[in-house]
Structures are given as structure tokens and as C-alpha cells.
C-alpha positions as CSV (number, residue, x, y, z in Angstrom):
1,M,119.8,146.5,103.7
2,K,123.0,147.2,105.6
3,S,126.3,146.1,104.3
4,W,128.6,143.9,106.3
5,Q,130.9,146.8,106.9
6,A,128.1,148.7,108.6
7,I,127.2,145.7,110.8
8,W,130.8,145.2,111.9
9,K,131.5,148.9,112.3
10,G,132.4,149.6,115.9
11,R,132.6,145.9,116.9
12,N,135.8,144.2,118.2
13,P,136.7,141.1,116.0
14,W,138.8,139.5,118.7
15,P,136.0,137.7,120.7
16,T,134.7,136.1,117.4
17,A,138.3,135.2,116.4
18,I,139.0,133.5,119.8
19,I,135.7,131.6,119.8
20,G,136.3,130.4,116.1
21,Y,139.9,129.3,117.1
22,F,138.5,127.2,120.0
23,V,135.8,125.7,117.9
24,V,138.3,124.6,115.3
25,F,140.8,123.4,117.9
26,I,138.0,121.3,119.7
27,S,136.8,119.9,116.5
28,F,140.3,118.8,115.5
29,L,140.8,117.2,119.0
30,I,137.5,115.2,118.8
31,G,138.4,114.1,115.3
32,F,141.9,113.0,116.4
33,V,140.5,111.1,119.5
34,A,138.0,109.3,117.2
35,F,140.8,108.4,114.7
36,A,143.2,107.2,117.4
37,S,140.5,105.1,119.2
38,R,139.9,103.1,116.0
39,Q,143.5,102.2,115.4
40,K,144.6,98.6,116.0
41,V,147.3,98.4,118.6
42,E,149.4,95.4,118.0
43,L,151.9,94.4,120.7
44,V,154.6,92.0,119.5
45,R,153.5,89.4,122.0
46,K,150.4,88.9,124.1
47,D,152.6,88.4,127.1
48,Y,154.7,91.5,126.3
49,Y,155.0,92.9,129.8
50,A,156.0,89.6,131.4
51,E,158.5,89.2,128.6
52,E,160.1,92.6,129.4
53,I,160.6,91.6,133.0
54,L,162.7,88.6,131.8
55,F,164.7,90.9,129.4
56,Q,167.9,90.9,131.5
57,Q,168.2,87.1,131.0
58,Q,167.8,87.7,127.2
59,I,170.7,90.1,127.4
60,D,172.8,87.6,129.1
61,R,172.0,84.9,126.6
62,A,172.9,87.3,123.8
63,K,176.2,88.3,125.4
64,R,177.1,84.6,125.9
65,T,176.6,84.2,122.1
66,Q,178.9,87.0,121.0
67,P,182.1,84.9,121.1
68,F,180.5,82.7,118.4
69,H,180.0,85.6,115.9
70,G,180.3,84.1,112.4
71,H,179.3,80.7,113.5
72,V,175.8,81.8,114.4
73,F,173.7,83.3,111.6
74,I,170.4,83.6,109.9
75,N,170.4,83.7,106.1
76,Y,167.5,84.1,103.7
77,E,168.0,82.9,100.2
78,A,165.3,84.4,98.0
79,A,166.0,82.4,94.9
80,A,165.8,79.1,96.7
81,G,163.0,80.2,99.0
82,R,164.7,79.0,102.1
83,I,166.1,80.3,105.4
84,T,169.2,78.8,106.8
85,V,170.0,79.1,110.5
86,A,173.2,78.0,112.1
87,V,174.6,77.4,115.5
88,P,178.2,76.5,116.5
89,S,178.8,72.9,115.4
90,E,180.5,72.1,118.8
91,H,177.1,72.8,120.5
92,V,175.2,70.1,118.5
93,S,175.6,67.1,120.8
94,D,173.6,65.3,123.5
95,G,171.7,67.6,125.7
96,F,171.2,70.2,122.8
97,S,167.8,71.8,122.6
98,G,166.5,74.8,120.8
99,K,163.8,76.7,118.9
100,V,163.6,79.1,116.1
101,T,161.0,81.9,116.6
102,F,159.5,84.0,113.8
103,Y,158.0,87.3,115.0
104,R,156.0,89.4,112.6
105,P,156.0,93.0,114.2
106,S,153.0,94.1,112.1
107,D,150.7,91.1,112.8
108,S,151.3,88.7,115.8
109,Q,148.8,86.2,114.4
110,L,151.6,85.2,111.9
111,D,154.1,84.4,114.5
112,R,155.5,80.9,114.5
113,R,157.8,78.8,116.5
114,L,159.8,75.8,115.2
115,E,162.0,73.2,116.9
116,L,165.7,73.7,116.2
117,T,167.1,70.5,114.9
118,P,170.5,71.3,113.2
119,D,172.6,68.7,111.4
120,S,176.1,67.8,112.5
121,T,177.5,71.0,111.0
122,G,175.0,73.1,113.1
123,R,172.8,74.2,110.2
124,Q,169.1,73.9,109.6
125,T,167.2,74.8,106.5
126,I,163.6,76.1,106.8
127,D,161.3,76.3,103.8
128,A,160.3,80.0,103.4
129,R,157.8,79.6,100.7
130,G,154.9,79.2,103.2
131,I,155.9,82.3,105.1
132,Q,154.2,85.6,104.1
133,G,156.4,88.2,102.7
134,G,157.6,91.2,104.7
135,L,159.7,92.0,107.7
136,W,160.3,89.2,110.2
137,R,162.3,89.2,113.4
138,V,163.9,85.7,113.6
139,R,165.4,84.5,116.8
140,I,167.4,81.4,117.6
141,D,167.3,80.2,121.2
142,W,169.3,77.1,122.3
143,S,170.8,75.6,125.3
144,I,173.6,73.2,125.9
145,R,175.0,71.8,129.2
146,G,172.8,74.2,131.2
147,L,173.9,77.3,129.4
148,E,171.4,79.3,127.2
149,Y,172.3,81.2,124.1
150,S,170.3,83.5,121.9
151,Y,170.8,85.2,118.5
152,E,168.4,87.5,116.7
153,D,168.3,89.1,113.2
154,L,165.9,90.9,110.9
155,V,164.9,89.1,107.7
156,V,162.9,90.6,104.9
157,I,161.2,87.8,103.0
158,G,160.6,88.7,99.4
159,L,157.2,90.4,98.6
């Protein structure tokens, strides 16, 4: 019986090392492709690309809202289990319309949209006890006298 040293004596180890390297690399590549193809890819919206085309209009709405900083807010009160949204009180009049949108970045099936119906001070309270805990992107969109406004904030609802 020959020892392994006798078998390898006089042979160049580089071809075997190169072949071994490529076998390991290709195995890794196949494993990664199999892993990546099984991952769930979740876009924020089903009409994500159409929404991106209209993004300049959203930028204009957000800029129009900037002078009202402090009058427009989204506040989550964990102890009370509620979310308070506010718009400028001078905007609450005839011709006012709006919506509050809750986006869940990790699961679009949990997204919800509510009608914005603020009181005379511009505030609306939303019961957050029925909303699953985690990170939410909350956006207020409203229009008054033909001008559209928008405000967005991140809210972490207690887990």
C-alpha cells in the first residue's frame, strides 16, 4: 500500500486546488440563487411604479404643507391606544376632504385607508388598538379650495 505522499509525489497540486475552488464557488452560487428565489418580495404598494411617476406631485403637496409645521402632526399615545392626527384648523371648512393612510412596509396586506374627518380644531382621533404592532408609515392627504396638502410620519405602534 502506497502512502498519500508517494501518490502525490511529483504531481502539481494547483489543478486540483483550482477545480476545488470552482466547485465550492458554483455550489455557493447555486445555494444563493435557490435561497434568493424563495424570498418574498413585498413592494409597499401594488401600483408602486405608477405611484412613482406621480411622485413630483407628492413633493409639491409636501412643500405646500411646510408653512403649517406644528399645526400638522401625527401623534401615537401608547397608554391610551390612540393616534391623533391634526391639520390646520383654518383648513377645516366647506370643501375640505381628506384621507389618512396607514402603510405597513413589511406587509402590504395590513395597509388601511380612513376618511379624514377632523373636528373644528383640526384634530381626529383614531383607535389604534385594532392595529397590529410594529412600524407604520402614516400619511395625511387633504385638499381645500383646489389645493392639495400632504404630511407623512413614521409611527411605531407598541408591540
